[in-house]
All heavy atoms as a GROMACS GRO file, in nm:
protein
  584
    1LYS      N    1  -2.323  -0.094  -1.712
    1LYS     CA    2  -2.210  -0.009  -1.674
    1LYS      C    3  -2.087  -0.098  -1.658
    1LYS      O    4  -2.087  -0.189  -1.577
    1LYS     CB    5  -2.246   0.062  -1.542
    1LYS     CG    6  -2.140   0.154  -1.491
    1LYS     CD    7  -2.192   0.225  -1.366
    1LYS     CE    8  -2.082   0.307  -1.304
    1LYS     NZ    9  -2.129   0.381  -1.188
    2PRO      N   10  -1.979  -0.071  -1.732
    2PRO     CA   11  -1.860  -0.156  -1.724
    2PRO      C   12  -1.791  -0.141  -1.589
    2PRO      O   13  -1.791  -0.034  -1.529
    2PRO     CB   14  -1.771  -0.107  -1.838
    2PRO     CG   15  -1.820   0.028  -1.871
    2PRO     CD   16  -1.965   0.035  -1.832
    3ALA      N   17  -1.732  -0.249  -1.542
    3ALA     CA   18  -1.657  -0.245  -1.417
    3ALA      C   19  -1.527  -0.168  -1.436
    3ALA      O   20  -1.467  -0.172  -1.543
    3ALA     CB   21  -1.627  -0.387  -1.371
    4VAL      N   22  -1.486  -0.097  -1.333
    4VAL     CA   23  -1.359  -0.027  -1.337
    4VAL      C   24  -1.250  -0.127  -1.299
    4VAL      O   25  -1.258  -0.193  -1.198
    4VAL     CB   26  -1.358   0.092  -1.238
    4VAL    CG1   27  -1.222   0.158  -1.233
    4VAL    CG2   28  -1.466   0.192  -1.275
    5LEU      N   29  -1.151  -0.140  -1.386
    5LEU     CA   30  -1.041  -0.231  -1.358
    5LEU      C   31  -0.946  -0.168  -1.258
    5LEU      O   32  -0.914  -0.050  -1.269
    5LEU     CB   33  -0.967  -0.267  -1.486
    5LEU     CG   34  -1.047  -0.343  -1.591
    5LEU    CD1   35  -0.962  -0.366  -1.715
    5LEU    CD2   36  -1.096  -0.475  -1.535
    6ALA      N   37  -0.903  -0.246  -1.164
    6ALA     CA   38  -0.808  -0.197  -1.065
    6ALA      C   39  -0.670  -0.186  -1.126
    6ALA      O   40  -0.631  -0.266  -1.210
    6ALA     CB   41  -0.805  -0.289  -0.945
    7ALA      N   42  -0.597  -0.085  -1.084
    7ALA     CA   43  -0.458  -0.070  -1.122
    7ALA      C   44  -0.373  -0.132  -1.012
    7ALA      O   45  -0.416  -0.145  -0.898
    7ALA     CB   46  -0.424   0.076  -1.140
    8SER      N   47  -0.253  -0.170  -1.048
    8SER     CA   48  -0.161  -0.232  -0.952
    8SER      C   49  -0.050  -0.133  -0.919
    8SER      O   50   0.012  -0.076  -1.009
    8SER     CB   51  -0.102  -0.359  -1.013
    8SER     OG   52  -0.018  -0.422  -0.920
    9TYR      N   53  -0.028  -0.110  -0.790
    9TYR     CA   54   0.073  -0.016  -0.744
    9TYR      C   55   0.169  -0.086  -0.648
    9TYR      O   56   0.130  -0.176  -0.575
    9TYR     CB   57   0.007   0.103  -0.673
    9TYR     CG   58  -0.089   0.179  -0.762
    9TYR    CD1   59  -0.226   0.168  -0.743
    9TYR    CD2   60  -0.042   0.259  -0.864
    9TYR    CE1   61  -0.315   0.236  -0.825
    9TYR    CE2   62  -0.131   0.328  -0.947
    9TYR     CZ   63  -0.267   0.316  -0.927
    9TYR     OH   64  -0.354   0.383  -1.008
   10SER      N   65   0.292  -0.040  -0.647
   10SER     CA   66   0.393  -0.090  -0.554
   10SER      C   67   0.396   0.002  -0.433
   10SER      O   68   0.400   0.125  -0.448
   10SER     CB   69   0.529  -0.089  -0.626
   10SER     OG   70   0.630  -0.128  -0.538
   11VAL      N   71   0.394  -0.058  -0.313
   11VAL     CA   72   0.398   0.019  -0.189
   11VAL      C   73   0.514  -0.032  -0.103
   11VAL      O   74   0.518  -0.150  -0.067
   11VAL     CB   75   0.265   0.007  -0.112
   11VAL    CG1   76   0.272   0.084   0.020
   11VAL    CG2   77   0.148   0.059  -0.196
   12GLN      N   78   0.607   0.057  -0.073
   12GLN     CA   79   0.721   0.024   0.012
   12GLN      C   80   0.693   0.069   0.154
   12GLN      O   81   0.633   0.174   0.175
   12GLN     CB   82   0.847   0.095  -0.037
   12GLN     CG   83   0.888   0.060  -0.177
   12GLN     CD   84   1.009   0.141  -0.223
   12GLN    OE1   85   1.054   0.233  -0.155
   12GLN    NE2   86   1.062   0.106  -0.338
   13PHE      N   87   0.740  -0.013   0.251
   13PHE     CA   88   0.717   0.022   0.392
   13PHE      C   89   0.828  -0.039   0.477
   13PHE      O   90   0.883  -0.144   0.445
   13PHE     CB   91   0.580  -0.027   0.438
   13PHE     CG   92   0.560  -0.177   0.425
   13PHE    CD1   93   0.574  -0.260   0.535
   13PHE    CD2   94   0.528  -0.234   0.302
   13PHE    CE1   95   0.558  -0.397   0.522
   13PHE    CE2   96   0.511  -0.371   0.289
   13PHE     CZ   97   0.527  -0.453   0.401
   14ALA      N   98   0.860   0.029   0.588
   14ALA     CA   99   0.961  -0.022   0.681
   14ALA      C  100   0.906  -0.147   0.750
   14ALA      O  101   0.788  -0.152   0.786
   14ALA     CB  102   0.995   0.084   0.785
   15SER      N  103   0.993  -0.247   0.765
   15SER     CA  104   0.950  -0.372   0.827
   15SER      C  105   1.054  -0.420   0.928
   15SER      O  106   1.132  -0.510   0.898
   15SER     CB  107   0.922  -0.477   0.721
   15SER     OG  108   1.031  -0.485   0.629
   16PRO      N  109   1.056  -0.357   1.046
   16PRO     CA  110   1.154  -0.396   1.147
   16PRO      C  111   1.134  -0.540   1.198
   16PRO      O  112   1.228  -0.602   1.242
   16PRO     CB  113   1.134  -0.294   1.259
   16PRO     CG  114   0.997  -0.238   1.237
   16PRO     CD  115   0.973  -0.246   1.089
   17ASP      N  116   1.009  -0.589   1.189
   17ASP     CA  117   0.980  -0.725   1.235
   17ASP      C  118   0.856  -0.777   1.163
   17ASP      O  119   0.790  -0.704   1.088
   17ASP     CB  120   0.964  -0.730   1.387
   17ASP     CG  121   0.860  -0.631   1.439
   17ASP    OD1  122   0.760  -0.604   1.369
   17ASP    OD2  123   0.880  -0.578   1.550
   18ALA      N  124   0.825  -0.905   1.187
   18ALA     CA  125   0.709  -0.966   1.120
   18ALA      C  126   0.579  -0.898   1.158
   18ALA      O  127   0.488  -0.886   1.076
   18ALA     CB  128   0.703  -1.115   1.153
   19ARG      N  129   0.569  -0.852   1.280
   19ARG     CA  130   0.447  -0.782   1.326
   19ARG      C  131   0.423  -0.656   1.241
   19ARG      O  132   0.309  -0.624   1.207
   19ARG     CB  133   0.458  -0.747   1.473
   19ARG     CG  134   0.332  -0.680   1.526
   19ARG     CD  135   0.343  -0.651   1.673
   19ARG     NE  136   0.348  -0.777   1.746
   19ARG     CZ  137   0.386  -0.788   1.873
   19ARG    NH1  138   0.423  -0.682   1.940
   19ARG    NH2  139   0.386  -0.905   1.932
   20ALA      N  140   0.531  -0.585   1.207
   20ALA     CA  141   0.518  -0.463   1.126
   20ALA      C  142   0.467  -0.496   0.986
   20ALA      O  143   0.388  -0.421   0.928
   20ALA     CB  144   0.652  -0.391   1.117
   21VAL      N  145   0.511  -0.610   0.930
   21VAL     CA  146   0.464  -0.652   0.797
   21VAL      C  147   0.313  -0.680   0.804
   21VAL      O  148   0.236  -0.630   0.722
   21VAL     CB  149   0.540  -0.778   0.748
   21VAL    CG1  150   0.478  -0.830   0.618
   21VAL    CG2  151   0.687  -0.745   0.729
   22ASP      N  152   0.272  -0.758   0.904
   22ASP     CA  153   0.130  -0.791   0.919
   22ASP      C  154   0.046  -0.666   0.941
   22ASP      O  155  -0.063  -0.652   0.884
   22ASP     CB  156   0.109  -0.889   1.036
   22ASP     CG  157   0.168  -1.026   1.010
   22ASP    OD1  158   0.192  -1.059   0.892
   22ASP    OD2  159   0.190  -1.100   1.107
   23ALA      N  160   0.095  -0.574   1.023
   23ALA     CA  161   0.020  -0.451   1.053
   23ALA      C  162   0.006  -0.364   0.928
   23ALA      O  163  -0.102  -0.308   0.903
   23ALA     CB  164   0.089  -0.374   1.165
   24ALA      N  165   0.114  -0.350   0.850
   24ALA     CA  166   0.106  -0.268   0.729
   24ALA      C  167   0.010  -0.329   0.628
   24ALA      O  168  -0.072  -0.259   0.569
   24ALA     CB  169   0.246  -0.253   0.668
   25LEU      N  170   0.017  -0.461   0.610
   25LEU     CA  171  -0.074  -0.528   0.517
   25LEU      C  172  -0.219  -0.507   0.560
   25LEU      O  173  -0.306  -0.474   0.478
   25LEU     CB  174  -0.044  -0.677   0.509
   25LEU     CG  175   0.060  -0.719   0.407
   25LEU    CD1  176   0.094  -0.866   0.427
   25LEU    CD2  177   0.012  -0.694   0.266
   26ALA      N  178  -0.247  -0.528   0.688
   26ALA     CA  179  -0.384  -0.513   0.738
   26ALA      C  180  -0.434  -0.371   0.719
   26ALA      O  181  -0.549  -0.349   0.678
   26ALA     CB  182  -0.391  -0.554   0.885
   27ALA      N  183  -0.348  -0.273   0.749
   27ALA     CA  184  -0.390  -0.133   0.736
   27ALA      C  185  -0.416  -0.096   0.591
   27ALA      O  186  -0.515  -0.029   0.560
   27ALA     CB  187  -0.282  -0.042   0.796
   28VAL      N  188  -0.328  -0.139   0.501
   28VAL     CA  189  -0.348  -0.106   0.359
   28VAL      C  190  -0.472  -0.176   0.306
   28VAL      O  191  -0.552  -0.116   0.233
   28VAL     CB  192  -0.221  -0.141   0.278
   28VAL    CG1  193  -0.247  -0.132   0.128
   28VAL    CG2  194  -0.107  -0.048   0.317
   29ARG      N  195  -0.492  -0.301   0.341
   29ARG     CA  196  -0.612  -0.373   0.297
   29ARG      C  197  -0.739  -0.305   0.346
   29ARG      O  198  -0.843  -0.314   0.281
   29ARG     CB  199  -0.609  -0.518   0.346
   29ARG     CG  200  -0.510  -0.604   0.272
   29ARG     CD  201  -0.504  -0.743   0.329
   29ARG     NE  202  -0.413  -0.827   0.254
   29ARG     CZ  203  -0.341  -0.924   0.306
   29ARG    NH1  204  -0.349  -0.951   0.436
   29ARG    NH2  205  -0.261  -0.996   0.231
   30GLY      N  206  -0.731  -0.236   0.459
   30GLY     CA  207  -0.848  -0.169   0.516
   30GLY      C  208  -0.875  -0.031   0.459
   30GLY      O  209  -0.976   0.031   0.491
   31ALA      N  210  -0.785   0.019   0.375
   31ALA     CA  211  -0.805   0.151   0.315
   31ALA      C  212  -0.914   0.145   0.208
   31ALA      O  213  -0.924   0.047   0.134
   31ALA     CB  214  -0.675   0.203   0.254
   32GLN      N  215  -0.995   0.249   0.204
   32GLN     CA  216  -1.107   0.252   0.110
   32GLN      C  217  -1.058   0.241  -0.034
   32GLN      O  218  -0.966   0.310  -0.076
   32GLN     CB  219  -1.184   0.383   0.127
   32GLN     CG  220  -1.310   0.388   0.043
   32GLN     CD  221  -1.396   0.508   0.076
   32GLN    OE1  222  -1.369   0.582   0.167
   32GLN    NE2  223  -1.501   0.526   0.000
   33GLY      N  224  -1.120   0.149  -0.110
   33GLY     CA  225  -1.089   0.132  -0.251
   33GLY      C  226  -0.985   0.025  -0.280
   33GLY      O  227  -0.966  -0.012  -0.395
   34VAL      N  228  -0.916  -0.024  -0.176
   34VAL     CA  229  -0.816  -0.128  -0.197
   34VAL      C  230  -0.887  -0.261  -0.219
   34VAL      O  231  -0.971  -0.302  -0.140
   34VAL     CB  232  -0.719  -0.138  -0.077
   34VAL    CG1  233  -0.630  -0.262  -0.089
   34VAL    CG2  234  -0.634  -0.011  -0.068
   35GLU      N  235  -0.855  -0.325  -0.331
   35GLU     CA  236  -0.918  -0.454  -0.364
   35GLU      C  237  -0.834  -0.571  -0.316
   35GLU      O  238  -0.888  -0.676  -0.282
   35GLU     CB  239  -0.941  -0.462  -0.514
   35GLU     CG  240  -1.038  -0.355  -0.563
   35GLU     CD  241  -1.066  -0.362  -0.711
   35GLU    OE1  242  -1.022  -0.457  -0.777
   35GLU    OE2  243  -1.132  -0.270  -0.761
   36ALA      N  244  -0.702  -0.555  -0.314
   36ALA     CA  245  -0.613  -0.662  -0.267
   36ALA      C  246  -0.477  -0.602  -0.237
   36ALA      O  247  -0.438  -0.501  -0.295
   36ALA     CB  248  -0.600  -0.771  -0.373
   37ALA      N  249  -0.407  -0.665  -0.143
   37ALA     CA  250  -0.270  -0.625  -0.112
   37ALA      C  251  -0.194  -0.750  -0.070
   37ALA      O  252  -0.245  -0.830   0.009
   37ALA     CB  253  -0.266  -0.521  -0.001
   38ALA      N  254  -0.075  -0.769  -0.126
   38ALA     CA  255   0.008  -0.885  -0.093
   38ALA      C  256   0.155  -0.845  -0.102
   38ALA      O  257   0.194  -0.767  -0.189
   38ALA     CB  258  -0.020  -1.000  -0.188
   39THR      N  259   0.235  -0.899  -0.011
   39THR     CA  260   0.377  -0.868  -0.015
   39THR      C  261   0.442  -0.932  -0.138
   39THR      O  262   0.404  -1.042  -0.178
   39THR     CB  263   0.450  -0.919   0.112
   39THR    OG1  264   0.421  -1.056   0.129
   39THR    CG2  265   0.408  -0.841   0.234
   40THR      N  266   0.536  -0.859  -0.196
   40THR     CA  267   0.614  -0.912  -0.308
   40THR      C  268   0.759  -0.928  -0.266
   40THR      O  269   0.834  -1.001  -0.331
   40THR     CB  270   0.605  -0.821  -0.432
   40THR    OG1  271   0.648  -0.691  -0.396
   40THR    CG2  272   0.463  -0.816  -0.485
   41SER      N  273   0.800  -0.858  -0.160
   41SER     CA  274   0.936  -0.867  -0.110
   41SER      C  275   0.932  -0.834   0.039
   41SER      O  276   0.881  -0.729   0.077
   41SER     CB  277   1.026  -0.768  -0.183
   41SER     OG  278   1.153  -0.763  -0.125
   42ILE      N  279   0.984  -0.925   0.121
   42ILE     CA  280   0.989  -0.900   0.265
   42ILE      C  281   1.135  -0.891   0.308
   42ILE      O  282   1.216  -0.979   0.276
   42ILE     CB  283   0.918  -1.012   0.344
   42ILE    CG1  284   0.769  -1.015   0.309
   42ILE    CG2  285   0.937  -0.994   0.494
   42ILE    CD1  286   0.692  -1.125   0.376
   43ALA      N  287   1.168  -0.783   0.378
   43ALA     CA  288   1.303  -0.762   0.429
   43ALA      C  289   1.292  -0.724   0.576
   43ALA      O  290   1.276  -0.605   0.609
   43ALA     CB  291   1.375  -0.654   0.349
   44ILE      N  292   1.293  -0.823   0.664
   44ILE     CA  293   1.284  -0.796   0.807
   44ILE      C  294   1.408  -0.713   0.847
   44ILE      O  295   1.521  -0.749   0.815
   44ILE     CB  296   1.276  -0.926   0.890
   44ILE    CG1  297   1.152  -1.007   0.849
   44ILE    CG2  298   1.278  -0.898   1.038
   44ILE    CD1  299   1.020  -0.936   0.867
   45GLY      N  300   1.383  -0.601   0.911
   45GLY     CA  301   1.491  -0.509   0.947
   45GLY      C  302   1.521  -0.408   0.838
   45GLY      O  303   1.613  -0.328   0.851
   46GLY      N  304   1.443  -0.411   0.731
   46GLY     CA  305   1.467  -0.318   0.619
   46GLY      C  306   1.338  -0.265   0.562
   46GLY      O  307   1.245  -0.232   0.635
   47THR      N  308   1.330  -0.260   0.430
   47THR     CA  309   1.213  -0.209   0.359
   47THR      C  310   1.150  -0.322   0.280
   47THR      O  311   1.216  -0.386   0.198
   47THR     CB  312   1.252  -0.095   0.263
   47THR    OG1  313   1.311   0.011   0.339
   47THR    CG2  314   1.130  -0.042   0.189
   48SER      N  315   1.024  -0.348   0.307
   48SER     CA  316   0.949  -0.450   0.234
   48SER      C  317   0.861  -0.384   0.130
   48SER      O  318   0.839  -0.262   0.133
   48SER     CB  319   0.863  -0.533   0.330
   48SER     OG  320   0.947  -0.608   0.417
   49VAL      N  321   0.809  -0.464   0.037
   49VAL     CA  322   0.727  -0.412  -0.073
   49VAL      C  323   0.601  -0.496  -0.085
   49VAL      O  324   0.606  -0.619  -0.073
   49VAL     CB  325   0.805  -0.417  -0.207
   49VAL    CG1  326   0.721  -0.361  -0.321
   49VAL    CG2  327   0.937  -0.343  -0.196
   50MET      N  328   0.489  -0.429  -0.107
   50MET     CA  329   0.365  -0.499  -0.136
   50MET      C  330   0.308  -0.447  -0.268
   50MET      O  331   0.335  -0.334  -0.309
   50MET     CB  332   0.263  -0.484  -0.023
   50MET     CG  333   0.204  -0.347  -0.006
   50MET     SD  334   0.080  -0.340   0.125
   50MET     CE  335   0.182  -0.309   0.268
   51LYS      N  336   0.232  -0.533  -0.334
   51LYS     CA  337   0.158  -0.495  -0.454
   51LYS      C  338   0.015  -0.471  -0.410
   51LYS      O  339  -0.044  -0.554  -0.340
   51LYS     CB  340   0.163  -0.606  -0.559
   51LYS     CG  341   0.089  -0.569  -0.687
   51LYS     CD  342   0.102  -0.677  -0.792
   51LYS     CE  343  -0.014  -0.774  -0.775
   51LYS     NZ  344  -0.028  -0.870  -0.883
   52VAL      N  345  -0.040  -0.357  -0.449
   52VAL     CA  346  -0.176  -0.319  -0.409
   52VAL      C  347  -0.261  -0.300  -0.534
   52VAL      O  348  -0.223  -0.224  -0.624
   52VAL     CB  349  -0.175  -0.189  -0.326
   52VAL    CG1  350  -0.315  -0.147  -0.288
   52VAL    CG2  351  -0.089  -0.208  -0.200
   53ASN      N  352  -0.373  -0.370  -0.540
   53ASN     CA  353  -0.470  -0.349  -0.648
   53ASN      C  354  -0.572  -0.249  -0.597
   53ASN      O  355  -0.636  -0.271  -0.493
   53ASN     CB  356  -0.538  -0.480  -0.686
   53ASN     CG  357  -0.441  -0.576  -0.752
   53ASN    OD1  358  -0.336  -0.537  -0.799
   53ASN    ND2  359  -0.476  -0.702  -0.752
   54TYR      N  360  -0.586  -0.139  -0.671
   54TYR     CA  361  -0.668  -0.028  -0.626
   54TYR      C  362  -0.750   0.025  -0.743
   54TYR      O  363  -0.697   0.043  -0.853
   54TYR     CB  364  -0.577   0.082  -0.571
   54TYR     CG  365  -0.652   0.199  -0.515
   54TYR    CD1  366  -0.712   0.192  -0.391
   54TYR    CD2  367  -0.664   0.317  -0.587
   54TYR    CE1  368  -0.783   0.300  -0.339
   54TYR    CE2  369  -0.733   0.425  -0.538
   54TYR     CZ  370  -0.793   0.415  -0.412
   54TYR     OH  371  -0.862   0.522  -0.363
   55GLY      N  372  -0.875   0.053  -0.719
   55GLY     CA  373  -0.965   0.101  -0.822
   55GLY      C  374  -0.962   0.251  -0.838
   55GLY      O  375  -1.066   0.317  -0.827
   56GLY      N  376  -0.846   0.308  -0.862
   56GLY     CA  377  -0.833   0.452  -0.879
   56GLY      C  378  -0.689   0.487  -0.911
   56GLY      O  379  -0.605   0.400  -0.933
   57SER      N  380  -0.660   0.616  -0.908
   57SER     CA  381  -0.526   0.666  -0.941
   57SER      C  382  -0.430   0.647  -0.824
   57SER      O  383  -0.473   0.624  -0.710
   57SER     CB  384  -0.532   0.814  -0.978
   57SER     OG  385  -0.558   0.891  -0.861
   58VAL      N  386  -0.302   0.662  -0.852
   58VAL     CA  387  -0.203   0.652  -0.745
   58VAL      C  388  -0.225   0.764  -0.642
   58VAL      O  389  -0.206   0.744  -0.523
   58VAL     CB  390  -0.059   0.654  -0.803
   58VAL    CG1  391  -0.023   0.789  -0.862
   58VAL    CG2  392   0.042   0.611  -0.698
   59GLN      N  393  -0.269   0.881  -0.688
   59GLN     CA  394  -0.298   0.991  -0.596
   59GLN      C  395  -0.417   0.957  -0.507
   59GLN      O  396  -0.416   0.987  -0.387
   59GLN     CB  397  -0.325   1.120  -0.674
   59GLN     CG  398  -0.341   1.241  -0.584
   59GLN     CD  399  -0.215   1.276  -0.505
   59GLN    OE1  400  -0.108   1.293  -0.563
   59GLN    NE2  401  -0.226   1.285  -0.374
   60ASP      N  402  -0.518   0.894  -0.563
   60ASP     CA  403  -0.634   0.852  -0.483
   60ASP      C  404  -0.592   0.750  -0.378
   60ASP      O  405  -0.639   0.754  -0.264
   60ASP     CB  406  -0.743   0.792  -0.572
   60ASP     CG  407  -0.809   0.895  -0.663
   60ASP    OD1  408  -0.802   1.016  -0.633
   60ASP    OD2  409  -0.867   0.854  -0.765
   61LEU      N  410  -0.505   0.655  -0.417
   61LEU     CA  411  -0.456   0.556  -0.321
   61LEU      C  412  -0.378   0.625  -0.209
   61LEU      O  413  -0.397   0.594  -0.092
   61LEU     CB  414  -0.369   0.452  -0.391
   61LEU     CG  415  -0.300   0.350  -0.300
   61LEU    CD1  416  -0.400   0.274  -0.213
   61LEU    CD2  417  -0.217   0.254  -0.383
   62ALA      N  418  -0.293   0.720  -0.245
   62ALA     CA  419  -0.218   0.794  -0.145
   62ALA      C  420  -0.312   0.863  -0.047
   62ALA      O  421  -0.291   0.859   0.075
   62ALA     CB  422  -0.125   0.896  -0.212
   63ASN      N  423  -0.416   0.925  -0.098
   63ASN     CA  424  -0.512   0.993  -0.012
   63ASN      C  425  -0.586   0.895   0.079
   63ASN      O  426  -0.610   0.924   0.197
   63ASN     CB  427  -0.612   1.074  -0.095
   63ASN     CG  428  -0.547   1.195  -0.158
   63ASN    OD1  429  -0.444   1.245  -0.112
   63ASN    ND2  430  -0.605   1.243  -0.267
   64ALA      N  431  -0.620   0.776   0.027
   64ALA     CA  432  -0.687   0.674   0.109
   64ALA      C  433  -0.595   0.627   0.221
   64ALA      O  434  -0.640   0.604   0.334
   64ALA     CB  435  -0.730   0.556   0.021
   65LEU      N  436  -0.466   0.614   0.192
   65LEU     CA  437  -0.371   0.571   0.296
   65LEU      C  438  -0.347   0.683   0.397
   65LEU      O  439  -0.335   0.657   0.517
   65LEU     CB  440  -0.240   0.526   0.232
   65LEU     CG  441  -0.252   0.399   0.146
   65LEU    CD1  442  -0.122   0.371   0.073
   65LEU    CD2  443  -0.294   0.280   0.230
   66ARG      N  444  -0.342   0.806   0.350
   66ARG     CA  445  -0.329   0.919   0.444
   66ARG      C  446  -0.448   0.924   0.539
   66ARG      O  447  -0.432   0.954   0.658
   66ARG     CB  448  -0.316   1.050   0.367
   66ARG     CG  449  -0.182   1.067   0.299
   66ARG     CD  450  -0.169   1.201   0.225
   66ARG     NE  451  -0.041   1.209   0.156
   66ARG     CZ  452  -0.028   1.217   0.023
   66ARG    NH1  453  -0.134   1.223  -0.056
   66ARG    NH2  454   0.092   1.222  -0.030
   67ALA      N  455  -0.565   0.891   0.489
   67ALA     CA  456  -0.685   0.890   0.573
   67ALA      C  457  -0.676   0.781   0.682
   67ALA      O  458  -0.744   0.790   0.783
   67ALA     CB  459  -0.810   0.868   0.488
   68LYS      N  460  -0.591   0.680   0.659
   68LYS     CA  461  -0.569   0.575   0.758
   68LYS      C  462  -0.450   0.606   0.850
   68LYS      O  463  -0.408   0.523   0.928
   68LYS     CB  464  -0.544   0.440   0.689
   68LYS     CG  465  -0.659   0.389   0.607
   68LYS     CD  466  -0.778   0.352   0.693
   68LYS     CE  467  -0.765   0.210   0.743
   68LYS     NZ  468  -0.882   0.166   0.819
   69GLY      N  469  -0.395   0.728   0.838
   69GLY     CA  470  -0.289   0.771   0.928
   69GLY      C  471  -0.148   0.753   0.879
   69GLY      O  472  -0.053   0.774   0.954
   70TRP      N  473  -0.129   0.717   0.751
   70TRP     CA  474   0.004   0.698   0.696
   70TRP      C  475   0.058   0.828   0.639
   70TRP      O  476  -0.017   0.910   0.586
   70TRP     CB  477   0.002   0.595   0.583
   70TRP     CG  478  -0.029   0.457   0.629
   70TRP    CD1  479  -0.151   0.396   0.629
   70TRP    CD2  480   0.061   0.360   0.681
   70TRP    NE1  481  -0.142   0.269   0.679
   70TRP    CE2  482  -0.012   0.244   0.710
   70TRP    CE3  483   0.199   0.361   0.704
   70TRP    CZ2  484   0.048   0.130   0.764
   70TRP    CZ3  485   0.258   0.246   0.757
   70TRP    CH2  486   0.183   0.133   0.786
   71GLN      N  487   0.190   0.846   0.645
   71GLN     CA  488   0.258   0.949   0.569
   71GLN      C  489   0.296   0.882   0.438
   71GLN      O  490   0.346   0.770   0.438
   71GLN     CB  491   0.384   0.996   0.641
   71GLN     CG  492   0.357   1.065   0.773
   71GLN     CD  493   0.487   1.099   0.845
   71GLN    OE1  494   0.584   1.140   0.783
   71GLN    NE2  495   0.488   1.081   0.976
   72VAL      N  496   0.270   0.950   0.327
   72VAL     CA  497   0.286   0.887   0.195
   72VAL      C  498   0.371   0.974   0.105
   72VAL      O  499   0.347   1.094   0.093
   72VAL     CB  500   0.149   0.863   0.128
   72VAL    CG1  501   0.166   0.794  -0.006
   72VAL    CG2  502   0.056   0.784   0.219
   73ALA      N  503   0.469   0.911   0.040
   73ALA     CA  504   0.548   0.976  -0.065
   73ALA      C  505   0.521   0.901  -0.195
   73ALA      O  506   0.516   0.778  -0.196
   73ALA     CB  507   0.697   0.971  -0.031
   74ILE      N  508   0.500   0.976  -0.304
   74ILE     CA  509   0.469   0.917  -0.434
   74ILE      C  510   0.588   0.935  -0.528
   74ILE      O  511   0.644   1.044  -0.536
   74ILE     CB  512   0.345   0.983  -0.497
   74ILE    CG1  513   0.224   0.971  -0.405
   74ILE    CG2  514   0.315   0.922  -0.633
   74ILE    CD1  515   0.103   1.053  -0.452
   75SER      N  516   0.622   0.828  -0.599
   75SER     CA  517   0.723   0.834  -0.705
   75SER      C  518   0.671   0.752  -0.822
   75SER      O  519   0.675   0.629  -0.818
   75SER     CB  520   0.857   0.778  -0.654
   75SER     OG  521   0.952   0.781  -0.759
   76GLY      N  522   0.617   0.819  -0.922
   76GLY     CA  523   0.556   0.748  -1.036
   76GLY      C  524   0.434   0.672  -0.990
   76GLY      O  525   0.340   0.730  -0.938
   77THR      N  526   0.436   0.539  -1.009
   77THR     CA  527   0.323   0.456  -0.964
   77THR      C  528   0.360   0.380  -0.837
   77THR      O  529   0.292   0.284  -0.801
   77THR     CB  530   0.278   0.358  -1.073
   77THR    OG1  531   0.389   0.274  -1.107
   77THR    CG2  532   0.227   0.431  -1.195
   78ALA      N  533   0.466   0.422  -0.771
   78ALA     CA  534   0.507   0.358  -0.645
   78ALA      C  535   0.485   0.454  -0.528
   78ALA      O  536   0.496   0.575  -0.543
   78ALA     CB  537   0.654   0.318  -0.652
   79LEU      N  538   0.454   0.396  -0.414
   79LEU     CA  539   0.435   0.474  -0.293
   79LEU      C  540   0.532   0.424  -0.186
   79LEU      O  541   0.566   0.305  -0.184
   79LEU     CB  542   0.293   0.457  -0.239
   79LEU     CG  543   0.178   0.494  -0.330
   79LEU    CD1  544   0.046   0.460  -0.264
   79LEU    CD2  545   0.183   0.641  -0.363
   80ARG      N  546   0.572   0.513  -0.099
   80ARG     CA  547   0.646   0.475   0.023
   80ARG      C  548   0.563   0.527   0.139
   80ARG      O  549   0.529   0.645   0.141
   80ARG     CB  550   0.785   0.537   0.021
   80ARG     CG  551   0.867   0.495   0.142
   80ARG     CD  552   1.012   0.542   0.128
   80ARG     NE  553   1.089   0.498   0.242
   80ARG     CZ  554   1.157   0.383   0.249
   80ARG    NH1  555   1.156   0.302   0.145
   80ARG    NH2  556   1.223   0.350   0.357
   81ILE      N  557   0.531   0.438   0.232
   81ILE     CA  558   0.446   0.477   0.344
   81ILE      C  559   0.520   0.457   0.476
   81ILE      O  560   0.607   0.371   0.488
   81ILE     CB  561   0.313   0.396   0.345
   81ILE    CG1  562   0.339   0.246   0.359
   81ILE    CG2  563   0.232   0.428   0.222
   81ILE    CD1  564   0.211   0.162   0.377
   82LYS      N  565   0.485   0.542   0.572
   82LYS     CA  566   0.536   0.527   0.708
   82LYS      C  567   0.437   0.590   0.803
   82LYS      O  568   0.356   0.674   0.765
   82LYS     CB  569   0.676   0.587   0.724
   82LYS     CG  570   0.684   0.736   0.704
   82LYS     CD  571   0.826   0.784   0.719
   82LYS     CE  572   0.835   0.935   0.705
   82LYS     NZ  573   0.970   0.985   0.726
   83ARG      N  574   0.444   0.548   0.928
   83ARG     CA  575   0.354   0.600   1.031
   83ARG      C  576   0.410   0.729   1.087
   83ARG      O  577   0.526   0.754   1.091
   83ARG     CB  578   0.336   0.499   1.143
   83ARG     CG  579   0.250   0.383   1.103
   83ARG     CD  580   0.107   0.424   1.095
   83ARG     NE  581   0.021   0.307   1.073
   83ARG     CZ  582  -0.106   0.317   1.044
   83ARG    NH1  583  -0.163   0.433   1.031
   83ARG    NH2  584  -0.178   0.211   1.027
   0.00000   0.00000   0.00000
């Protein structure tokens, strides 16, 4: 059975401080199906971006993040999340 290749998605999140960046990364990494998550742009006091490798569709990723308590907006293959 061939392995399912993970897709890469961009996830934007508010980052008022370094603790918020760490918390968002930890929460996203803990969502079911997430294979990896790493920041690609950090803006303390603004909106940061992470790249998420996920073994499913962008809608599936959104649902996995909603299950972790996030509010999720989808735009193409990018997500914006907030608590």
